[in-house]
N, C-alpha and C positions, 0 to 999 in steps of 0.2 A: 536476416535481421540479427546481427551479432549481439551477444549478451542477453538475449531473451531467454526467459525460463519457459521452455516450450511446454512443460507439463502444467503451467498455469492457464486458467481460462482466458480466452481472447474475447474481449467485450467491445462492442461498438455502441457509443453513446450519441444520441441525437437530440439536440435542444433547439427547436425552431423558435425564432423571435419574429417580430414584425417585419424587419428588413434583413434578416440573416438566418442561416441555419448553422449553428455551431455544432461541429461534429468531431468526435475524438475516438481513438483506439487505445485500449488498455490491455496489457498482458498482466493479469493479476492487478496489483497496485501500481504497476509501472506504466506511465504514459508513453505510448509509442509515437503517436502523431495526432495533430489536431489542426483544425482549420475553421475559421469563421467565414462561411460561404455567404457572400453578400448578394442581396437581391435589389437591384435598382428600382426606382420608381417606375421607369419605363417597362421593366421586366414584369412587374407586378400589375401594371395598369390593366391588362386584358382580363384579369380575373375578377369577376363581380363578387363571387363568394369565396371565402377562405379555403374551403375544401377543394376548390378547383385548382389550387396551387400544388396539390398532392403530387401529381406526376412529375412536374418540373423539379420540385424539391427532392423527391425520391431519386431521380436520375442523377442529381448533383451529389447526393450522399453516396450513391453507388460508384460514381466517378472518383470521389475521394478515397473510397475503399480500394478501388483498383489501383489508383495512383500510389497508395501506401503499400502495394504489393500483396493484397489479399483478395479473396473472393468470399461471398456469403457462406459457402460451405466450410470455410476455415474458422468461422466464428463459433463461440460457445453460447452467446446470447446477444440480443440487441435491446438496449434500454432507451426509451424515449421519455421526454419531458411530459409529465402528466398535465392534462389540460383542465378545462372547466367541466367538472363532473359534479355529482351531488356531494354534499359534505361527507368525508370519510376520515377515519383515523389514519395516522401516519404509518409509513412502512413501504415495502416493495409489493406491488400488485402485478399479478399475471394479467396480461392483456387478453381480454375475452370478448365474445361477440356483443354482449350487452354494452360494454365500455365503448367498443368501436361504433356501434349503432348510435349511441348518444353523442359521441364526439363528431361523427360525420354529419349528423343532423343539427349540430350546434344547440342541442336541447337545453343546455344550461348556460348558453352564451357562446359567442364566437371569440376566439383568441388564437393567435398563431400556435401556442403551445398545444392546442387540440390536435395538431398534425403529428406530434411526437409519437403517440401510441400507434397512429395509423401507419406512419412510415416504418416504425420498428416492426410491426406485425407483418407488413408486406415484404420485408427483407427476411424476417425470421421464419415465417411459415414454410416457404418453399425449401428452406435449408433444414427443416426439421428441428429447429432449436427454439427455445422459449423467448418471448418478448415480454418486457416488463415496463412499468412506470414506477417512479419513486417520489414520494412526498410532494404531491401536486399542491397548487396554491389553495385548494379547497380543504386542506387538512383541517379537521375540526375536532379538537380534544378538550374543548372548554368544559369546566365543571359547571353544574347547574347554577351556582351563584354568579358565575361570570356571564351568564346568558341574559340576565335581566337588565334592561336598560333604564327602567323606571316608567316605561310605557308599554303596556301589553302588546299593542299593535306593532311595536318595533323591537323585536328581540335583537340582542347583539350578535353579530356574525363573525366567524373566524375566517378572515382572508388575509394572508400574510406571506412572507418569503419563506415558506415552510422548508423547501429543499435546502437552502443555505443555512437556515436556523438549525435544522437537525444535523446537517453535516458538521457545522462548526461546534455545535454542542457536543457531538461525539468526540471531536478532536480535543476540545477543552477538557472533557471528562478523562480522556486518556492521559493528558498532561498531569491531571490531578491523581492519576493512578486508580481511577474508578471506571466502572462500567457506566454508560450513559444512563441506564435505568436507576442507578444509585445516586446520581449527582443532582444537586439542587442549584440550578443556574438561572441567571437572568441574561438573555441574549438580546442584543440590539443590532438589528440589521439596518444599515444606513446607506441608502442609495437614492434613487429618484423619489422613493417613498421610504418612510422609516417605520419599522415594526419592532416592538419591544415585547418579549414574551417571557413568562415564568415557566421554566422547565422542571417538572417534578415527576419522578417515577417513569421517565422516558416519554412523558406526554407534555404538551404545551397547554397548561391548564388555564392560562390567562394570556391574552394578546390583543393588541388593538387592531382594528380593521384598517390596514394600511392603504386600502384602495379607496374606500368610500367615505372618508371624512371622519377619522377617529385618531386619537393619539397626537404625537408631535407634528408640527408642520415640517415640511421637508423641501428639498430643492424644487419639486414640481407639484406638491400636494398641500392642501390647506391643513390637514389634520382635523382635530375637533374644533368646531366653531360654536359660538354662543347661539343656542337654539332659537331664541326669540328673534334675534337680529337676522338670522338666516331665513326665518319664516317671513319677516318683513321684506327682505330682499327678494324672496320668491314672489310675494304678493305684489311687488312693485312692477312686475312684468318687464323689468329691465333686461332679463335674460329668458330665453326659452329653455326647455328641459335639457336639450343637448348642450347648450352653452353653459348651463349650470353644472352639468356633469363634467364638462371639460375644465371649468373653473376649479372644481374640487380636485380633479385628478391629473391635470396637465398644466394648468395656468395659475395654480395657487402657490402658496409658500414663497420661496425665494424668487421665483419667476414673477409673481405678482408684485412683490416689493421692489425688486431690482432689475427685472427684465432679463435675467439670466438664470440658468440652472447650474452654472459652472462655479463651484466653490473657489476655484483658483482665480476666476475673474472677480468674485466677491472680495476675496482677500486682497487682490491687487488694488481695488478701489479703496478698501479700508486702509491699506498701507499708505495710500496717497492722500489720506485725510477725509475720506467720505464717511461721515459719522453714521449715516443710515446703514451703509453696508456693514460696518462694524457691529451695529446694534442687531441687525438681522442675523448675523452669524452667531452672536452671543445668545440671542433669543432661541435659535434653533437648538443650540447646545443645552440651554436652560430647560427647554421643554423635553428634550431627550433624557436629560438627567432626572427630571421630575417623573417621567414614565418609568424609568429604571427603579426609582425609589418606590413607586406604587407597586411594581411587581415584586420588589423585595419584601414589601409588607404582606403581600399575598403568601409569600413563603415564610412568613412569621419571622423575618430577619435572619433566618438560618440559610445563608447563601454560601455555597462553596466558591463561586467565582462569578464575576460579571464579564460578559464576552461582547466586545465591540467588533463588528464585522461589516461586510459590504464595501462598496467602492469608497465611501466617505471615510472609512476607517484608515485609509492610506494618508489622510490629511492629519499630520501630527499635531498641528495647532488646534484643530477642532477636537481631536481626541483628548488633548490636554485640558481643554475647557470642560469637557464632560467628566474626565477622570477626577479633576479637582473637586467636583461636587459629589462624587459617588464612591470614591475609593475607601471611605470609612466603612462602607457596607461590607465589602469583600475584595479580594485581589481582582484587579482588572487585567484581563487577557485580551490583547489586541490581535485579531486574526483577520487581516484586511483582505478585501477582494471577494469574489464570488466564484468558488471552485465548483461550478454547476456540473460540468462534464464529469469531473472526478466524482462528485456526489452521486450522480446517476450511475456511473460504472460501479462504484463501491456498493450501492444498493443491490445491484444485480449480483455482484461478487459474493456478498453475504449469503444470498440464497443459494448460489451454486456451491458454496463451501459448506452449506448446512448450518450456518450460524444463525439463520433467520428463515422462517417459513413464509413463502409468498402468500399474500392474501388474495382472496377472490372478490372481485367487484360484483355486488349484487343489487 
């Protein structure tokens, strides 16, 4: 592997999704190889429970490693995507038995990301190297004021795109010449769901629950809904519990209005004169800008930068609709895409370099 800095740690990153296992190799900060290993519907069909996919996915990750010219013994660490665990503060966590037990049992819910730590540990342990997870979706750093919803029975929950939020916040802080812990940032991750968070002192002290109906509507999610009208819809028995959940998290937002989750298709229709498509795009930008303003208020208006990231940040026209409403608050930094494999690897690298101490899951 010509050009590699052989004295730098070699890190394998594993990010399991519902129909793929994204895998990457990094030598220090340098990406060496990556692959989105696809899993067809037919391939996944025999597995009744998520954990049953473990052996199949692990073998494919090992095949990727071999194809890249390495063996597990060559690695310095393996980093997996953190799954559904109990709420924890952000950071890099060493994979331990308690974490593995809860993920294997799906104790806090089943999601493909649960397999990240399990696969990472299975490769790392025989090689005598550490396995980590980094900033899972359950990262919860809300301040007490942010937890109150107005109803004691329903506290606000922190579920958001923590991995990409934290990674892009660190990049933004570096561009500003600051350490992440010193920066005051508002980060908006815009993908199938939209999460907007206030970053203060290296923690996300306020953020909308981007999964279960809070914040802006998005390509596939409703965001926050008028509570009484939602109650009325529920009591109408037009939908069962599973259908309502799907309506909020997969068939809401742009899908509900336009029948598509593709912003390019929505723009095409708008450009051809479809007034509803144009309105839906503007409204999604409006609600995102509104949430950014709310987080800026939480930071008392003292904001170093506003960060727009995620897949939708690649859409220049959508970005401009948002920018035009919020750039008076602070400079807008656009960091498009989701560098999840890189974020996982860098979390492990910070620990290996002694820049961060790995946390223990308890």
